N, C-alpha and C positions, 0 to 999 in steps of 0.2 A: 651148116651142113654137118651131119654126123655120119660116121662110117663104122660098122661093127668091127670090133677087135678081132684080128685073126693072127694068132701067134706064128703062123707059117708064112706070113706075107713076104713077098720078094721086094726088090727095089721098086719104089714107087707106090707099093701098097702100104697101108697104114699099120703101124704097130699099135697105135692108139689113135683113134680118129681125130683129125684136126677139126677144130670148132671155129665157126665164124664169130669172131669177137671184135667189137669196135670197127666194123666195116671191112675187116680183112677178107680178101678174096679167098674162097676155098679152092683147093686143087680140083680142076675140072675132070681130070682123067686119073682114076686109081689103078688102071691096068699097068702091070710092069712092062717096061720095054724089053724086047727080045734080047737075050744075052746079057741082061743086067746082073749086077752082083746080088747075092741073096744072103739072108740071115737065117740061121737055124733057130728053132724054138728056144733052145738053151741060150743062145746069144741074145735073142729078143728079151728073155726074162732077166738075164743078168744086166743087160744094158738099161732096161727100164728101172730096175732096182738101183743101179748106180746113179742114174740121173735124178731119181726121186730124192736121194741123199743130197745131191748137189742143189736141188731146188730148196730143200729145207735149210741148208747152210746159207744159201744166198738170201733167203728171207730174213734170217737172223741178222746177217751183216748189213743189209740195206736198211732194216728197221733201226739199227743202232746208228747208222750213218745219217739217216734222215730225221732221227728222233721222233719217229711216228711209225705206226704199224704198217708194214709193207708185206703183204702176203704174196707168196709165190708157190704155185702148185704145178706139177708136171701135167700138161695137157696131152702130150703124146710125143712119140718119136717116130719119124717116118723117113723114107728114102724116096727121092724124086730127082728128075733131071734138073740141071742148073737153071735152064730157061723157065721151066714150070715154077720153080721156087721163086725166082725174081718176079715173074708175072703175078704171083699171088700177093705180093706186097703192095700196099696202097701208095699213092703219090699225094703229098710228099711223105717221107719217113726219114728217121735218123738212122743211117746205115754206117756202122763202124767196120772198117776193113782191118783185119789183124791176122797175124801169123802166130802159130803155136810152135815156136822153135824148140827142138830141131826138126819138127815135122815139116813136110813140104806142103805147098798149096796155101791159098788165101781163104780164110774163113770170114764170115759176115755176121754181125750182130744187128738185128733189126728191131728198133724201138719205135712203135707208132707215135706219131706227132702228139696226139692228145695226152698220152702217158708222159712223153718228154716234157710237155709244157707243165703238166701237173707236178712232176718232180722238180722242175726248175722253180716253180712257185713256192714249193716247200723249202728249197735251198735258199731262197731269198727271204725266208722268214714268214711266208704266208701259210695258209691252212692246207695247201696242196690241192688246188682246183685248176682244172684245165680251161674253164670258160665254155660258154655255149657255142661261140663262133669257131669255125674251122679255119685255120691259118697256118702259114709256114712259120717255122722257128727262126728267130733272128740269129745273127752271128754270135751275140753274147749268150743267148740261151743255149745254142749248140755247144759253145765252149764250156758252159757250166755242166751240161749233160755229159760231157766227156768223162767227168769224175765217176759217174755211175757206170758208164761203159767200161771203164778200167776196172772197177770193182767186179763187174760180171765176168770179164775175161780172166781176171786174176783168180777169182773163186773157182771157175771151171778148171783152170790149170792146176790149182792146188788140190782139187778133188781127184785129179788123176795122178797125183804124186806117187802113190803106191804102185802104179803101173810104169810110169816113166816121168822123169823130171822135165816139166815143160815150162817155157817162159813166154808169156804173151807179149807181142810187139805190135803196137798200133801202127798201121801204115797210112791211114787217112780216113776221111769221112765223105759221105755222099748223101744227098737228099732225094735222089730220083733213081729208083731201081732200074730204069730203062738204060741208064748210062753205064751200068756195071758190065765189066768184061774181064772178070777175074778167073773165069774157067770156060771151057767150051760149052755150047748150049746143051749137049747131051751128057755132060759129065755128071756122074751120080753124086748127089749131096745127101748127107745125113743131117736132118733137121730136128732140133730139139725145141719143142713148143712149150712155152711157160705161160700159164694164166697168172696175171699179176693184178693187184688191186692196191690203190692208195687213196684213202678217203672214199669218195663216190666214183672215182675213175677206175674203170676195169678194162684192161686191154691185154692182148696176148703178144708177148715178145718172142722172137725166134733167134736161134743160133744155127747157122748153116755151115757145116764142115765138109771138106772134100772127103768122100768116103774112102778113097784110096789111101789117104794119109792116116785115117783112123782105123783102118782094117786090122793092122797088127795089134793095136791096143784092144780092140774088141775081141780078137781071137785070144789074147792073153787074159782078158777079163773073164771070158767064158771058160777058160781052163782052170781058173782058181776054184778050189773045192767049195761047195756050198756049205757053209757052217751053220749048224743048228744052234739056235740061241741057247746059251747055258742056262740051266734051271736056276732060279733065284736061290741063293744060299739061305739055309735056315738061320733065323736070327740067333745070335749068340746070347746065352743067358747073361743077365746083367751081373757084372762083377761086384762083389761085396765092397761097400765103401770102407776104405782104410784111412788111417790118419797119415797126413803128409808131414813128415818130420821137419819140413822147412818152416812150419808154423810153431815149432817148439818154444822159441824165445820171443814170439810175438805177444806184445802186451795188449790186452783188451780191457777197456774201461767197464767196470761193473758198478751200477748204482741201484739204490733201492728207493722206491717212491711210496709214500703213505697217502693213499687217496681218501676221499670222503670229507675233506674239510673245505668249506666254501665261505668266503668272506665278501661282503658287499664292497664295491669299489670305494665308497665314501669312508668305510671303516678302515680300509688299508691305509689311507692318508693319516689316520690317527694313531697307527701303531708306533710304539716306542719300546726301547729296551726295558725289560721288566714286566711287560704285559704277558698275561697267561692266555693261551688259546685252548679252548675246550675241544677235545677230540673224542669221538665216539669209541668206546672200548672195543667194539666189534671190528672196527677198521684195522686193529692190530693183526687180525688174521687175514687181511687182504693186501698185504704188501706186494708190490710189483717190482720184480728184479729185472733190470735192463742190462743187456750185453751190448755195449756200444750204443748204437742208435735204435736197436731192435729190442722189443720186449721178449724176454726169454722164459720167465717163470713167475708163478704166484707163490707167495710164501707167508709164513707166520712169524711175527716179531717175538724175540725172546732174548735170553742172555746165555753166554757160555764163557766160563773161566773169567768172569768179571767184565766181559765185553758184550756190547750189544751184538746180536746175531739174528739171522733170518733163516728159518728152516724152510727149504723148498718143498712145496706141497703138490704142485702140478705144472705141466708145461703149457705155455701160452701158444696156441696154434696161430700161425701166420694168417 
């Protein structure tokens, strides 16, 4: 189910429409309850931008942790009563109950069972497949998935560090949303919906926070000035290359090669002291001077002050 985006939405209305992914029940009623908390257009815009940054950081961290591409995109942010939120979650699901100290209230991370099984398969060295059958997760699988739940809650708190220092504290786990009683049925919850994908598994995970606990942070977030991105600085001109005096005393081997002479392998075995090798006179102008292991110049053979010498005639291009 898709709902049009309305930046002036109140509690229960969508800031970005929730989508039905992986069998997740969509919210049946989008009308805001009377007297519910509201978000201003500026708060809506700032909150979405903040959570989009969280989704990008979470994708990078989970991809590194799983050693596989794990995509995370913000599907939407909406407010709804606690009872309607829990009724929208499938049964069974992996539900992590946690607090964000020092904020009050209990928050919930909902990971659909197919995505949980897919992540556990990857943690066990598999390709990351959930399997065709629908089943509950075992106790061992739930314990392995706790690592991912901790990463999600830690990353969310870290992304709020510039507003308030928060510490995630896991309180427990549940696999049936009907048994949850962490807030009154009509308590307003702020739900962050994330579309995730690992391999062929695509599911939507959700984080539900008590709105009363996050309201001061949202107000602070909306009061921060909206900074325009700084224009890209003009590239600096390349500095002229200069000589590094650290190389003043470094010795470099210089050798000269005289090409153009080829001898059959059987003739090499017959060479002895005193033999004369005939060299093409034109090859004297094709001397190759090497600097270390690299060819540096071409030169011409000659003599200077009674010593053999090579006059450099051209640079050898690498």
